[in-house]
Each structure stands twice: as structure tokens, then as C-alpha cells.
C-alpha positions in Angstrom: 113.8 -29.9 -21.9 113.2 -32.4 -24.7 112.0 -35.9 -24.3 115.5 -37.1 -25.4 117.2 -35.0 -22.6 114.9 -36.4 -20.0 115.6 -40.0 -21.1 119.3 -39.3 -20.9 118.8 -38.0 -17.3 116.8 -41.2 -16.5 119.6 -43.4 -17.8 122.3 -41.6 -16.0 120.4 -41.5 -12.7 119.0 -45.0 -13.1 115.5 -43.6 -12.8 112.3 -45.3 -14.0 110.8 -41.9 -15.0 111.8 -38.3 -15.1 109.5 -35.3 -15.5 109.3 -31.5 -15.2 106.7 -30.0 -13.0 105.8 -26.4 -13.3 103.6 -23.9 -11.4 101.2 -22.1 -13.6 99.5 -18.7 -13.4 96.2 -20.4 -12.4 97.8 -21.5 -9.1 98.2 -25.2 -9.9 101.2 -27.4 -10.8 101.3 -29.5 -13.9 103.7 -32.0 -15.5 104.9 -30.2 -18.6 107.7 -32.4 -19.8 108.1 -36.1 -19.4 110.5 -38.9 -20.4 107.4 -41.1 -20.9 104.3 -38.9 -21.4 101.2 -40.4 -19.9 97.7 -38.8 -19.7 96.8 -40.9 -16.6 99.9 -39.8 -14.8 99.1 -36.1 -15.7 95.6 -36.5 -14.3 96.8 -38.1 -11.1 99.5 -35.5 -10.6 97.1 -32.6 -11.1 94.4 -34.1 -8.9 96.5 -35.5 -6.1 100.2 -35.7 -6.7 101.0 -32.0 -6.7 99.5 -31.7 -3.2 101.8 -34.3 -1.7 104.9 -34.0 -3.8 107.0 -33.0 -0.9 110.4 -33.4 -2.6 109.5 -31.2 -5.5 108.1 -28.4 -3.3 111.0 -28.7 -0.8 113.4 -28.2 -3.7 111.5 -25.2 -5.0 111.3 -23.5 -1.6 114.9 -24.3 -0.5 116.6 -23.9 -3.9 118.4 -27.2 -3.3 118.0 -30.8 -4.6 115.9 -33.0 -2.3 115.9 -36.8 -1.8 112.6 -38.3 -0.6 114.5 -40.6 1.8 116.2 -37.6 3.5 113.0 -35.6 3.6 110.8 -38.3 5.1 113.5 -39.1 7.7 112.9 -35.6 9.0 109.2 -35.6 8.3 108.0 -39.2 8.9 104.3 -38.2 9.1 104.3 -37.1 5.4 105.5 -40.4 4.0 102.1 -42.2 4.0 100.3 -39.5 2.0 103.2 -39.3 -0.5 103.0 -43.0 -1.2 99.2 -43.6 -0.9 98.1 -40.6 -2.9 100.9 -40.3 -5.4 104.1 -42.3 -5.8 102.8 -45.8 -4.7 99.8 -45.6 -6.9 102.1 -45.5 -9.9 104.4 -48.3 -8.8 107.3 -46.0 -7.7 109.1 -46.1 -4.4 111.4 -43.1 -4.2 112.0 -39.6 -5.7 114.6 -36.9 -6.1 113.9 -33.4 -7.2 116.0 -30.3 -8.2 114.6 -26.8 -8.5 113.9 -25.1 -11.8 113.5 -21.3 -11.8 111.1 -20.9 -14.8 110.3 -24.2 -16.7 107.6 -22.6 -18.8 106.7 -19.0 -17.9 109.1 -16.6 -16.3 108.6 -16.1 -12.6 106.7 -19.4 -12.1 109.0 -22.1 -10.5 109.1 -25.8 -10.9 111.2 -28.9 -10.4 113.0 -31.6 -12.2 111.9 -34.9 -10.7 113.2 -38.4 -11.0 111.3 -41.5 -9.8 112.6 -44.8 -8.7 110.7 -48.1 -9.1 109.8 -50.4 -6.3 112.3 -53.2 -5.8 115.1 -51.1 -7.3 118.1 -49.6 -5.4 117.4 -46.1 -4.1 119.0 -43.0 -5.6 122.6 -42.5 -4.5 124.5 -39.2 -4.1 125.8 -39.5 -7.6 122.2 -39.5 -9.0 121.3 -36.5 -6.9 124.3 -34.6 -8.3 123.5 -35.6 -11.8 119.9 -34.3 -11.4 121.2 -31.1 -9.8 123.6 -30.5 -12.7 120.9 -31.1 -15.3 118.6 -28.6 -13.5 121.4 -26.0 -13.3 122.1 -26.4 -17.0 118.5 -25.9 -17.8 118.3 -22.7 -15.7 121.4 -21.3 -17.4 120.1 -22.0 -20.9 116.7 -20.5 -20.1 118.4 -17.4 -18.7 120.5 -17.0 -21.8 117.5 -17.0 -24.0 116.1 -14.0 -22.2 113.4 -13.4 -19.6 109.9 -13.7 -21.2 108.4 -11.7 -18.3 107.1 -8.2 -18.8 106.9 -8.0 -15.0 110.2 -7.0 -13.4 110.0 -9.4 -10.5 111.9 -12.6 -10.8 109.3 -14.4 -8.8 105.6 -14.0 -9.5 104.1 -16.7 -7.4 103.3 -15.9 -3.7 102.2 -18.5 -1.3 100.6 -17.6 2.1 100.0 -20.2 4.8 97.0 -20.1 7.2 99.4 -19.4 10.1 100.2 -16.1 8.4 103.6 -16.4 7.0 104.6 -16.6 3.3 106.4 -19.7 2.0 109.2 -19.0 -0.4 110.0 -15.4 -1.6 107.8 -12.8 0.1 106.2 -9.9 -1.9 108.4 -7.4 -0.1 111.5 -9.2 -1.3 110.7 -8.9 -5.0 107.9 -6.3 -5.7 107.5 -2.6 -5.7 107.0 -1.7 -1.9 103.5 -0.3 -2.4 102.4 -3.2 -4.5 104.0 -5.7 -2.0 102.0 -4.1 0.8 98.8 -4.5 -1.1 99.6 -8.1 -2.0 100.3 -9.0 1.6 97.3 -7.2 3.0 95.0 -8.7 0.4 96.4 -12.2 0.9 96.0 -12.1 4.7 92.5 -10.7 4.5 91.5 -13.3 1.8 92.8 -16.4 3.6 91.0 -15.3 6.8 87.7 -15.0 5.0 87.8 -18.8 4.2 85.8 -17.9 1.0 86.2 -20.5 -1.7 87.8 -19.4 -5.0 86.9 -20.6 -8.5 88.9 -20.9 -11.7 89.7 -17.5 -13.1 89.4 -15.5 -9.9 91.6 -12.5 -9.9 92.2 -9.2 -8.2 93.7 -5.8 -9.3 96.4 -4.4 -7.0 98.2 -1.1 -7.5 101.9 -0.1 -7.2 103.6 3.1 -6.1 102.7 4.8 -9.4 99.0 4.0 -9.0 99.2 1.5 -11.8 97.2 -1.7 -11.4 98.5 -5.3 -11.8 96.3 -8.4 -12.1 96.8 -11.5 -9.8 95.0 -14.8 -9.9 93.7 -16.0 -6.6 93.6 -19.7 -5.5 92.6 -20.9 -2.0 93.3 -24.5 -1.1 91.7 -26.0 2.0 94.6 -28.4 2.1 98.0 -28.5 0.4 100.2 -30.7 2.6 103.3 -30.4 0.5 103.4 -26.6 1.0 102.2 -26.4 4.6 99.6 -27.1 7.3 96.0 -25.7 7.0 94.7 -23.5 4.2 97.0 -22.2 1.6 96.5 -19.1 -0.6 98.3 -18.7 -3.9 98.5 -15.3 -5.6 100.1 -15.3 -9.1 100.8 -12.3 -11.2 99.0 -12.7 -14.5 101.3 -12.8 -17.5 101.0 -10.2 -20.3 99.5 -11.3 -23.6 102.9 -11.4 -25.2 104.0 -14.1 -22.8 100.9 -16.2 -23.6 101.6 -15.9 -27.3 105.2 -17.0 -26.8 104.1 -20.4 -25.5 104.0 -23.4 -27.9 102.7 -27.0 -27.6 106.4 -28.1 -27.1 106.4 -26.2 -23.8 103.7 -28.6 -22.6 104.9 -31.7 -24.4 103.7 -33.9 -21.6 100.2 -32.3 -21.4 98.5 -32.5 -24.8 95.3 -30.9 -23.3 97.1 -27.6 -22.6 98.9 -27.8 -25.9 95.6 -28.1 -27.7 94.4 -24.9 -26.1 97.4 -22.7 -27.0 96.4 -21.9 -30.6 93.4 -20.0 -29.2 95.7 -17.3 -27.9 96.9 -16.4 -31.4 93.4 -16.5 -32.8 92.1 -14.3 -30.0 95.0 -11.9 -30.5 94.3 -11.7 -34.2 90.6 -11.0 -33.7 90.2 -9.2 -30.4 89.3 -5.9 -32.2 86.5 -7.4 -34.3 84.3 -8.9 -31.5 85.5 -12.5 -31.5 82.8 -14.6 -29.7 83.3 -17.6 -27.5 81.7 -20.1 -30.0 84.0 -18.8 -32.7 87.1 -19.1 -30.6 86.1 -22.6 -29.3 85.5 -23.8 -32.8 89.0 -22.8 -33.8 90.4 -25.4 -31.4 87.5 -27.9 -32.1 85.9 -27.8 -28.7 82.4 -26.8 -27.5 82.1 -23.3 -26.1 81.3 -24.7 -22.6 84.2 -27.2 -22.6 86.7 -24.8 -24.0 85.9 -22.0 -21.5 86.0 -24.4 -18.5 89.2 -26.1 -19.4 91.0 -22.9 -20.7 90.2 -21.2 -17.4 91.0 -24.1 -15.1 94.3 -25.0 -16.8 95.7 -21.5 -17.5 94.0 -19.3 -14.8 92.7 -16.7 -17.2 89.3 -16.5 -18.9 89.1 -16.0 -22.7 87.3 -12.8 -22.0 90.2 -11.5 -19.8 92.7 -12.4 -22.5 90.8 -10.5 -25.2 90.5 -7.5 -22.9 94.3 -7.7 -22.1 95.0 -7.6 -25.9 92.8 -4.5 -26.2 94.6 -2.7 -23.4 98.0 -3.6 -24.6 97.3 -2.3 -28.1 95.9 0.9 -26.6 99.0 1.4 -24.6 101.2 1.0 -27.7 99.1 3.7 -29.5 99.1 6.0 -26.5 102.9 5.8 -26.4 103.2 6.7 -30.1 101.6 10.0 -29.0 100.0 10.8 -32.4 96.5 9.3 -31.9 93.4 10.9 -30.4 91.6 8.9 -27.7 88.5 8.4 -30.0 90.7 6.9 -32.7 92.4 4.6 -30.2 89.1 3.4 -28.8 87.8 2.5 -32.3 91.1 0.8 -33.4 91.1 -1.3 -30.2 87.4 -2.4 -30.5 85.8 -0.3 -27.8 82.3 1.0 -28.3 83.3 4.7 -27.8 85.8 6.9 -26.1 84.1 7.0 -22.7 83.9 3.2 -22.7 87.6 3.0 -23.6 88.5 5.5 -20.8 86.5 3.6 -18.2 87.8 0.2 -19.2 91.4 1.4 -19.5 91.3 2.8 -15.9 89.7 -0.4 -14.7 92.6 -2.4 -16.1 95.6 -0.1 -15.3 94.3 2.1 -12.4 95.0 5.2 -14.5 93.1 7.2 -17.2 94.6 6.9 -20.7 95.8 10.6 -20.5 97.5 10.1 -17.1 99.0 6.8 -18.2 100.5 8.4 -21.3 102.0 11.3 -19.4 103.5 9.0 -16.8 105.2 6.7 -19.4 106.4 9.5 -21.6 108.4 10.8 -18.6 110.2 7.4 -18.0 113.9 7.6 -17.3 116.3 7.7 -20.3 117.1 4.2 -21.6 114.1 2.5 -20.0 111.7 1.0 -22.5 107.9 1.6 -22.2 107.4 -2.1 -21.3 110.0 -1.9 -18.5 108.5 1.3 -17.2 105.0 -0.1 -17.4 105.5 -3.4 -15.7 108.6 -3.2 -13.5 107.6 -3.9 -10.0 
């Protein structure tokens, strides 16, 4: 959504502010579009607001528009945190939210949120309908452009509560059965360990073909807007082509993320010639330490992982062409030698290059290599 569109929504709903919040592969939620972009609002939302934004998360999980007044009438204990940690600190009194399927990256949900100022009349039913219609229009337009995802699942964010149940779509509803079983087993084991996670934590889990898929892992000691107790978030890592498709306009409300995005193209162009962290960081005019920390925190993937993903993706393309020896593929993709390539390829995909090539050459007629490789 453009800034102009959000301002139109603000006028038609009589809102003081309208923004788009989106879940990201790193397990966090950020404000990505805003009728009035504000760095301070972004910081507050990422540090506190996302954890108590009950209307936004309620709309995401239910698939329906949510009014803060109605929600807190049913959950009065949640009102104080919502006001003291988020809305009230910005001078707002009420909120309405409508679900967005994939505001930025396919499979990662979000919400269109309108905020009402203190001292102003609350949102009426007409405003809720207007917001719902705007969200539905966005969802239709995004779907018509085409799914950016190279992973077949419509949902790629899985949320497990400490009590043991998944909130929102469960892995078994959207994933390959074997992969879903591994995701659920890992998630329950991981949340029981109470072991802290750090930015960039991820795990490889295999599907029914023996092929591995990467998931980021985020454990929150408290995330009230989602549920009581600890909350574990597993997110399927996007493929490199999805990262490359992102532009600063996708994060118009968050200049910090927009500043990092050119690094994806630079890394893709130089993954085979040993691009170093200092070189990559200098391309976006940051120190190596600050670039690595913020890149990993905000996007959930380390620069090293992205470079590696580019190597593996190029190797897969060459394997599918069927005319290249493994030694030549290893050299082209920047691996030290063939055995190093074979070892790293199996680490990334769960299969040796030879087995992977045989499996994907036997894909059903009409199914593309990408669909075969990543449909779950």
C-alpha cells in the first residue's frame, strides 16, 4: 500500500494514523507502511507494541476485522498493557485492525491497523467495514500479482504456545505430512527446553522426499498478544529470489530495513568470488559489526547464510541442466573443491547432488523444478 492509499483510508475511517504491520522471517513484526512514517513509532512498535497489539494479532488469527473496544470487552485484563505499553504512549485511545495475508513476503501475515486519537469519537461499524474492504482489496491485488513464495505452503509462520497448542494454522494443515511432523516435534521439544534463542537461529527439517528446509527459531518468554506463557515462532526461510524481489518501497515506513536491502543484490552478484563481510557492509555504508547485527536481527538471516543459499540455488540450477560435472559446478559456485561442494550441498538440502538431481529429473510432467524442489 502506498502512503497516499493509507492516508485515504485514514480520512474515510476518521483515523489519526493508519499503518501496515507485517510478520517477518526473523520472527518479529514490524511496521512496514504508514500514513505518517515515524522512526520513534517504529522503534516502540518493535520493542513493545507488537507484543501487546491484541487487535492486530486477533485479526490475523481469526481472519476477521477486530475492534479494540469489542476485544477488550471480552478480555478486560489485556486493556492496561495495550494502553500503557503501546497505544497510550503515542496519544491514541482506540484501534481497529483487518487481516492481510502477505503484506511483504508470501506466507508471512500481517494487519492493516487504524488508530483513533484520545478525545475523538471511537470507530463505528462503517469505519470497520471500510478498513475490511481496504484489506480485502490489498489481498486480491497481491494475489493477482503472483505468489512470490518458492515454498508451496500458503502459510510459513508457525506459532506454538507454552500450553502445547499451535495458534493459527498448524503445520499439518499446510505442510508436507513428514515435514509437518518434524516441525511439530521440534517446536514442542524446543519450547520445553526453555533455551534462549538469538538472532539468526535456524534449524533444518526434512520432508517426505528427504529434502531439508530451513526454519528460523524465535523463543519469547512473553508475548501476551499471542498467548499466555512462552511463545515459540518457527518461520520457513525464504529463498534467495524472494529476498531479491524486495525493494525499499516494501518497507517505506522502516528506512532501516530499506537501507539493508541493496546488500542482497550485492551478495547475489558476488557470492561466487568470496565476498567478505567488510566488503558487503561497506556497500551499504555501515561498519561490519553494525551491518551483521542489524541485518540478522531485522531479517532473521545472517549474511553468511544468504551467500550460502545463493551458492546452493545456483548449484541446483546447474544440476538440473544435466550437462555439468560436479567438479565444474563446485568451481562455478565458489566451493573449494568437489567434496566440499557435496558435503555442503547435503547439509543444505538433505541430499547429495547426484541424488537431488535424479529426484528432480523425475518430477511429474508440467511441474517446474522450483515447484518440485520447494512444494511442501
